[in-house]
N, C-alpha and C positions, 0 to 999 in steps of 0.2 A: 586125589581120590575120586572126586565127582566126575571129572572128565573121563576117567576109565570106566566108571559105572554107566555113564551116558553112552559111551562108545559101545560097550557090551550090550546095553539095552537095544540100541539101534541095529547093531550088527546081527544080533540073535533073532530079531523080528523080521520075518520075510516081508519085504516091501518097506522096511524102516528107512527113513530119510534123515531125521534129525531128532534131537532131544534136548531138553533144557530143564534146569532148576531155576525157578524165579520166585521173587517175593511178590506179595499181593499189590505192591505199588508199581510193578512193571520193571523192576531192576533185576537183570539176570545175574544169578550167582555163578552159573557155569552153563556152557552150551557145547554141543557137538553136532556137526553136520557132515554127511558124506560129501566128498569132493564134487559129486554131480548133483547135489541138492538144488532143486529148482526154486528154492525160496529161502528167505532169511528167517531162521527160526527165532531170532530175537524179536523181529517185528511181529511174527505170529504170536509169541508170548505176550508182548506188550498189548496187542489188540485184544487177545483173549483174556488177559488179566482183568479187563473191564467187565467182560461177560461173567467171569468167575465171581467177581464182587457182587454183581447183580443176582446171580444164582444163590450165593450165600445169604444175601439179604432176603430173598424170596423164601428160602427154606426156613429161615428164622421167623418170618412173618406168618408162615403157614404152620409153625410149630411142628415141622416135619423132621427135626433133628439136623445134624450136620450133613452137608453134601460131602461125599467121599470121592466121587468119580463123575466125570463129564466127558461125553464124546461129541465131536462136531464133525459131521461128514459133509463133504462138498464134492463137486464133480472131479476136482483135481487132487484132493487129499483128505485124509482122516486124521484128526488130532484127538488124542486121548489125553485127558488131564486127570491126575490123581493128587488130591490134597495130601500134603505131608503133615501140616499142622495149620494153625490159624494164619500163619504168615507165608509159608512156602508151599509151592506146588511143583509137581513133576509133570512134564509134558512130552509126549512122543508123537511125532508126525510121520505118517506113512502114506504110501500110494493107496489109491482107492481099492486095489485088489490085494493089499497087504493082509497079513494074518492078524486080524483084529483080536482074536481070542488069545493068541500067544503074547501079543503086546500088552494086553490087560494083565495077564498072568505075571509076566516079567516085571511090570510096574508094581503090582501088588506085593510081590516077593522082595523087590529091591527097596520098597518104601521104608520098612523098619530100620534097615542099615543106614540109609541116607539120613533119616530123621535122627538117628543116634549121632551121626557125624555133625549134624547141624547144631546140636545142643552142647 
């Protein structure tokens, strides 16, 4: 079920390259990448899981509430991260000229179904 959801997310997002569901300790539950993906989505997730942990701690210290979404843009890619719960997050990596808004929308609408499957 997760592989199909990730494939749909990546394929329906213009510029989508790869997606994954990962736990906060950096262990991928499932991932999907296009055949021509120029990166290893699991490595992206592992590295960004550290950043996600720091963001969660910062929002708690600031008493700003829970972080729901993070985006990281670089010269070569954009990675969108949506928290599913305290343990799992959904990530989508796309090309810098990808449709950022559609990716965010698709992640937001997919999150409740993915979360229900995780429980």
